[in-house]
C-alpha positions as CSV (number, residue, x, y, z in Angstrom):
1,M,127.8,98.2,63.1
2,N,128.3,99.0,66.8
3,A,128.4,96.0,69.1
4,D,126.1,97.7,71.6
5,V,123.4,98.2,68.9
6,L,123.8,94.6,67.8
7,L,123.4,93.3,71.3
8,G,120.4,95.6,71.9
9,A,118.8,94.1,68.7
10,Y,119.4,90.6,69.9
11,V,117.9,91.3,73.3
12,F,114.9,93.0,71.6
13,I,114.2,90.1,69.2
14,L,114.6,87.5,72.1
15,A,112.2,89.6,74.2
16,I,109.6,89.5,71.4
17,F,109.8,85.7,71.2
18,V,109.8,85.1,74.9
19,G,106.9,87.6,75.4
20,F,104.8,85.9,72.8
21,E,105.4,82.4,74.2
22,V,104.6,83.5,77.7
23,I,101.5,85.5,76.9
24,S,100.0,82.9,74.6
25,K,100.1,80.3,77.4
26,V,98.1,82.4,79.9
27,P,94.6,81.0,80.7
28,T,91.7,83.4,80.3
29,T,91.0,83.5,84.0
30,L,94.3,85.2,84.6
31,H,94.0,87.9,82.0
32,T,92.6,90.6,84.4
33,P,95.4,90.3,87.1
34,L,98.0,90.2,84.4
35,M,96.6,93.2,82.7
36,S,96.9,95.2,86.0
37,G,100.5,94.1,86.2
38,A,101.2,95.0,82.6
39,N,99.8,98.5,83.4
40,A,102.3,98.9,86.1
41,I,105.2,97.8,83.9
42,H,104.1,100.2,81.1
43,G,104.1,103.0,83.7
44,I,107.8,102.2,84.3
45,I,108.4,102.1,80.5
46,V,106.9,105.7,80.2
47,V,109.4,106.9,82.9
48,G,112.2,105.1,81.0
49,A,111.2,106.8,77.8
50,M,111.3,110.2,79.5
51,L,114.9,109.4,80.7
52,V,115.8,108.4,77.1
53,V,114.7,111.8,75.9
54,L,117.0,113.4,78.4
55,A,119.9,111.1,77.8
56,V,120.1,110.9,74.0
57,P,121.2,114.3,72.5
58,G,119.9,115.5,69.2
59,T,116.8,115.5,67.2
60,L,116.6,111.7,66.7
61,G,116.6,111.1,70.4
62,A,113.9,113.6,71.0
63,I,111.7,112.2,68.3
64,L,112.2,108.6,69.4
65,G,111.7,109.5,73.0
66,F,108.5,111.5,72.2
67,F,107.0,108.5,70.3
68,A,108.0,106.2,73.1
69,V,106.3,108.4,75.7
70,V,103.2,108.7,73.5
71,L,102.9,105.0,72.7
72,G,103.6,104.0,76.3
73,T,101.0,106.4,77.7
74,A,98.4,105.1,75.2
75,N,99.2,101.6,76.3
76,V,98.8,102.5,80.0
77,V,95.5,104.3,79.4
78,G,94.2,101.5,77.1
79,G,95.2,98.9,79.6
80,F,93.3,100.5,82.4
81,V,90.2,100.9,80.1
82,V,90.3,97.2,79.2
83,T,90.9,96.2,82.8
84,D,87.9,98.3,84.0
85,R,85.6,96.8,81.4
86,M,86.8,93.3,82.3
87,L,86.1,93.9,86.0
88,A,82.7,95.3,85.2
89,M,81.8,92.0,83.6
90,F,82.2,90.3,87.0
91,Q,80.0,92.8,88.9
92,Q,76.5,91.7,89.7
93,R,73.7,93.7,88.1
94,P,71.2,95.2,90.5
95,R,68.1,93.1,90.7
96,R,64.7,94.6,90.1
97,P,62.4,94.4,93.1
98,A,59.8,91.6,92.7
99,K,56.3,92.8,92.1
100,A,54.1,92.0,95.0
101,E,51.1,90.2,93.7
102,E,47.9,90.7,95.6
103,K,46.4,87.6,96.9
104,K,42.8,87.2,95.9
105,P,40.5,86.0,98.7
């Protein structure tokens, strides 16, 4: 097995463990700001996936790059939808005007 592939696998597995530990410790009040940051990161991932499509020759590179772009784009769009829904929960609903009751003499 190629040493670069093995190193990449180690980094990928460590990133999974570190990501899980970091995200599981986030309080619920910080989820909305972190979701916005995650959307920006996933935008960068989509650009990186496009570069992979160009850098890796052959059919396998094109297929993997295509799936990376599709999944990254779905993650960005889904993140923005979730963030929008979460922010909508904090908006105040418009109040109905109070009915003016007529005073009886």
